[in-house]
C-alpha positions, 0 to 999 in steps of 0.5 A: 594866111593870104589867099594865093589866086596864083603860082606868084602867090607862091613865089612871092611867099617863097622868097621871103622863107628860104635863104638866098642861095637856095632860092636864087639856085630855083630862079636862075638862068644861067650867063644872061640869062635870055632863055630862062627868061625867054622859056616864059616870055614865049607862052605868051605870043600865042593866044586862045581863042575864045568860044561861047555858047558850048557845053561845058560841063562833066569836064575832065583833065584826065590823061595818060603819060607813057603809060600812067593815069594821072589826073592831068598831064602835070608832072613834078619834074626832078629838081636837085637840092628839094630837100633844101628848100624845106626840110624832107622836100622830095618826101613832101613835094612827092606825097603831095604829088601822090595824093593830087594824081599827078608824077613826082621825078625825084632828081638823082642829086637829091637830099632824100635819098631814091630809099627814103621817098620809096619808103614815105610813099605807097605809089610808084615814081619816077627817078632821073639819072644824070650819064656820070662816068662811074658804071658802078654807080649808074648800076646802083642807080638803076638796081636801087631803083628797081628796088624802089618801085621805080616806074620809070627812068628818065636821063638828062643828057643835056648837062655832060657839062655843067651851065656857067650860073652866075648867082650860084657862083656868086652865092657860093652855093652848097648843101649844107650851106657854108657858114660865112657871115654873109650866110648867118645873116641871110638865115638867121631870117630864116627862122622856119626854115631853120626850125625845118633842117634843125629838125631833119637829119637829110642835109645831104645828097642822100643818093651819093652820099655813101652810095657813090666810091669814096663818098663818105661825106660832104668835103668828099661829095665836092671833089666826085661831083667836079669830076662825075657828069660823062662829058664823053657822052654819046648815042652810043653811051645812052643805049647802055642805059637802055639796057640797063633798064627795062621799064619807062625811058624818057630822055629829058634836054632834047629841042633839035630834030635831029636828036629827038629821031636819035633819041628814038632810034635808041628806044627810049619811050618818051621825050622831054623837050627842054632847055634845062629851064634854061640852067645851060645854054643860054642862048637856045631855043626856047621849049614851045619854040623847039616844040613844034620842028621836035612833033615834025621830026618824029611824029607819033612815034614816040611820047613827045612831053614839054618841060622850061617855062610852064607857070600857070595851066594856062601855060600847059593847056598852050604846050597840049594844044600844040602836041605835047602829051605831058607837060612837068612843072619845077619852079613852080612846085618849088615855090609852092613846097617853100612857102607852105611845105607839103601844102604848099606843092598841093596848092601849087598843082590846084592852081596849076590845074583850076587854070588848066581846066577853066581855060579849056573850058572858055576854049568850048572842050570838056576833055583834055585828051581832044585840045589841039592846035585849033584852041590856038591862034599861033604868030607865023613863023613863030617855032620859026624857019632857021637853017 
């Protein structure tokens, strides 16, 4: 077994072990992929202030996200098709997160259903919903989340229509994969993945098939998905979702200050500064650049988290130091899942935690809750002063 010292080590194994269409599904952005690339590279423009001769014993990364105690302020982001990266992937990721002490967020477009994950975990997890046209399906999703004892709902607000991702179109992405000559040739080289899939019954979108009106099999699912997203979404519609759920509500996909203020007005408990990992509007501002502007707009009136671009514990620490109260990893844990299953997700969390903890110490801090902008060198005008 190779030494796993950084997230990139997991990515390299993941690339070898998972079918190309599912690797590309994760490792891609929309159009030219400018925002996808810069989400990560912009973290590299921020530097740490190294401090010396400061007692660094007794460190703690324990914190809270929306009132929930966490081992570190890092949650597993909702990722569709996780169960296609490794058999029963959502269950494995949720168990790893639970054991580590961080939140797991299940996607509506998961392979394992809400009920599947609830049956294989002991603690509440978070559930992400899309803004869909079908009110009956939406209400049922919320009811199922309550029945599964989900402790928070995350509403994705930046996907009224699907951003064009060239690789997905060229690969003919589907779940399960369509058996063309090209895909069969690639699948034949992924023996570990294939054996895992043969050993599970979970190969379709478990939250949708058998639950959405008229969707009883994969063929009817494709037609439903093509027209399911609500392009007429507005803030009044989001208020309706707020009324459907009386627990903690998080809005994911906020980049501009004006939308952050509106999220506050509709009664959200937290917002996630996110551009969907660069998978929606290419050329949008990166999340780490957008964060200061959003914080300036809402202050401490709402909890602000950050998603998109985090590939290390140092990235997460920079976001926290700039004012985020929580961070999310998506691709980083998927690399671990595809590489090594549940153990790989655990290893990804261990890597992130160690990097965060050590960097915090070398910056002269011993409590993650005391980290602030004073540990950073931030370029002048980094967040931009654009119209």
